[in-house]
C-alpha positions as CSV (number, residue, x, y, z in Angstrom):
1,M,-1.0,1.2,-6.9
2,K,1.7,-1.5,-7.5
3,T,4.5,1.0,-7.2
4,S,3.2,2.2,-3.8
5,L,2.9,-1.3,-2.6
6,R,6.5,-1.9,-3.5
7,C,7.4,1.2,-1.6
8,M,5.7,-0.4,1.4
9,E,7.8,-3.5,0.9
10,V,11.0,-1.3,1.2
11,C,9.5,0.3,4.4
12,K,9.1,-3.1,5.9
13,A,12.8,-3.9,5.0
14,I,14.0,-0.7,6.5
15,A,11.9,-1.3,9.6
16,E,13.5,-4.6,9.9
17,I,17.0,-4.0,9.3
18,G,17.7,-0.3,9.3
19,N,19.4,1.6,12.0
20,R,17.4,2.7,14.8
21,P,16.7,6.4,13.7
22,S,15.3,5.2,10.4
23,V,12.4,3.0,12.2
24,S,10.2,5.9,12.6
25,D,10.9,6.9,9.1
26,A,10.0,3.5,7.7
27,G,6.5,3.9,9.7
28,V,5.8,7.3,8.2
29,G,6.7,6.0,4.7
30,D,4.7,3.0,5.2
31,I,1.5,5.3,6.1
32,A,2.1,7.5,3.2
33,A,2.5,4.7,0.7
34,R,-0.6,2.9,2.0
35,S,-2.4,6.2,1.6
36,A,-1.3,6.5,-1.9
37,V,-2.6,2.7,-2.6
38,M,-5.9,3.6,-1.1
39,G,-6.3,6.9,-2.9
40,A,-5.3,5.5,-6.3
41,Y,-7.9,2.8,-5.8
42,L,-10.5,5.4,-5.2
43,N,-9.6,7.0,-8.4
44,V,-9.8,3.8,-10.2
45,R,-13.3,3.1,-8.9
46,I,-14.7,6.5,-9.6
47,N,-13.3,6.5,-13.1
48,S,-14.4,2.9,-13.7
49,A,-18.2,4.0,-14.2
50,G,-17.4,5.6,-17.5
51,V,-15.4,2.6,-19.0
52,E,-17.3,0.7,-21.8
53,Y,-15.4,-2.5,-21.6
54,K,-16.9,-3.9,-18.3
55,K,-15.0,-7.2,-18.5
56,W,-11.7,-5.5,-18.6
57,M,-12.8,-3.0,-15.9
58,D,-13.8,-5.8,-13.7
59,D,-10.4,-7.2,-14.0
60,I,-8.8,-4.1,-13.1
61,L,-11.2,-3.6,-10.0
62,T,-10.4,-7.2,-8.9
63,R,-6.7,-6.5,-9.1
64,G,-7.2,-3.2,-7.4
65,T,-9.0,-5.0,-4.5
66,E,-6.2,-7.4,-4.1
67,I,-3.5,-4.7,-4.0
68,Q,-5.6,-2.8,-1.6
69,E,-5.8,-5.8,0.6
70,K,-2.2,-6.5,0.5
71,A,-1.5,-3.0,1.5
72,I,-3.7,-3.1,4.5
73,A,-2.1,-6.3,5.5
74,L,1.4,-5.1,5.0
75,E,0.7,-1.8,6.9
76,H,-0.3,-3.9,10.0
77,E,2.9,-5.9,9.7
78,I,5.2,-2.9,9.4
79,V,3.5,-1.0,12.1
80,E,3.8,-3.9,14.4
81,I,7.6,-4.0,13.5
82,V,8.0,-0.3,14.2
83,N,6.1,-0.2,17.4
84,G,8.2,-3.2,18.5
85,K,11.4,-1.2,17.9
86,L,10.4,2.2,19.3
């Protein structure tokens, strides 16, 4: 999840300062990376039921929720930048 979120940050930079043809690529990369964040979090959640260490798992779920929320917000920013340049 963290790696995919960092990928989204790179996509944002490309959307902001990249050459014109790369803008749509940044948008596609953003959508793919956001999907990776969301998919990874679904896997974390489904597998959390079998973990015995509930306090540790609660921490992981909290961090996962935070990353997911950041990804959603960042996606909106990137799509706005991309749409503004198309």
